[in-house]
N, C-alpha and C positions, 0 to 999 in steps of 0.2 A: 637659488632663491625662488621661493614659491609664493603665490598669492591665492587667496580664496575669495569666492564670491558668495554673498548671502542675499537672497531675494533681489537679485539684479543690481545690488549696490556694489560699488567698487571698494574693495577692502585692500589696503596697502599691505604688502609683505614687509616685514621689518627684521633687520638683523644688525647686530653690533659686531664689527670685526676689527680687531687691532690690526694695524698695518704690519708690514714685514718686520722681522727682528731688527731692532735698532731705531724704528720709527717712534716718533713722540706723540702721535695722535691716534684716536680711535674714530671710526666712521660708523654712523647709524644710517643704514640704507633702507629706503622705503620705495616700493615700486608697485604701481597699480596694474590691474589686468588691462589688456588691450580691448577696447570696445569692438574692434573688427574681428579679432580671432577668439576672444573669450579666455585667453591664456596670458601668462606673462610673456614679454617679448625678449628673446635672447639677444637680439641686436641692441635693444635699449640697455640691457644689463651690461653688454660689452662696452657701449659708449660711456656709461656711468663709471665703469671700472677704469677705462682709459683716462677720462677726465680726472678721476680721483688720483690716479697715479701721476698724471702730469702736474697737478697742483701740489702733490706731496714733494715732487722733485723740484718744483719752482719755489717752494716755501723759503729755503735759505737765501735766495737771491731776489726776493720780492718783498714789498711792504705788506703789512697786515691788511691794508685796504685794497690790495690787488684784486681785479675782477676781469674775467674773460667772458665774452659773450659772442654768440654766433649761431649759425645754422649748418646743418649737415643732413645728408641722406643716410638713412639707416640701412646699410647694406646687410642683407640676410633677413630683413623683414619681408614677409610675403608681399606687402604692398609697397615696399621701399619708401616708407613714409619720410617726410621731412621732419627733422627734429630741431627745435630751438633750445639753446642752452644758455644759462647764466651761471657762471661758476666763480666762486670766491673761496678764500681759505676757510670760511666758516660754513658755507652752504653751496651745494650744487643743485640746480633744478634743470630738468630736461622735460620739454613739452612736445609731444608727438602729434603730427598731422594738424598743425595750426597754420592758418594763412599768414603771410608776411605782415599783413595789416593788423593782426591781433596785438592788442596792447599788453606788454609784459606785466604792468601793474594789475590788470584784470586777471591774467593768468596766475599771478602770485596770490591774489585774493582767493581764487578757485582752489589752488593748492593748499593754502592755509586752511580753508574750510574743510577740505577733504582729509588732510593729514593731522589736524589738531583734534583729537577725540572730543574735547569739551566744546568744540565750536558748534553753536546752535544755528548759525546763519547759512549752512550749506545749501538748503533748498533755495533760498533767496539769491545767493551768489550764483549758483548753477543756472538759475532761470534767467539771469541778466547777462550771462556771458554769450555773446553772439555765436561763437564756435568753440565748443569744448574740445580739449585735447582728447585724442583717442586713448592715450596712455600718458602717464607722467612718472618721473622718478625724482627722488630727492636724496641727497647725502648731507647729513649734518656732521660736522667735524668738531671734535673737542680735544683738548690736550689729554694725553694718556695719564692716568693716575700713576704716580711714581711707584706705588705699591704693586701695580700690575706689570710694571716693566721688568 
């Protein structure tokens, strides 16, 4: 997974990957560059992969509104950043290097502004966020088209 930067702006890397053979969902993964290193973070990518796999395995035994949230240290990150995650069957988001007091709703507005290309409010949202994440990742999950299976 790679990401590119243009004029100092964070540009998400995007990929669509069908799951393992026999899985019924496809995942659209976006990951920003790290503001500390200027590159994509392999530790963040591993965390997103692990969360995606865990939710795929939990899908048959959980309800559609199942949600998992928490914090973790990114082992392998040069700064060992803390990462906050909110994961459900339809979306996973991971925010790196944010303080415990940061409001998830504000972080979500920031991610929406960054990851939705038609979003015009990014400068306003970014300027009102007290502490921006140094990196973020998102996975959107949708059912696999039967024609692709």
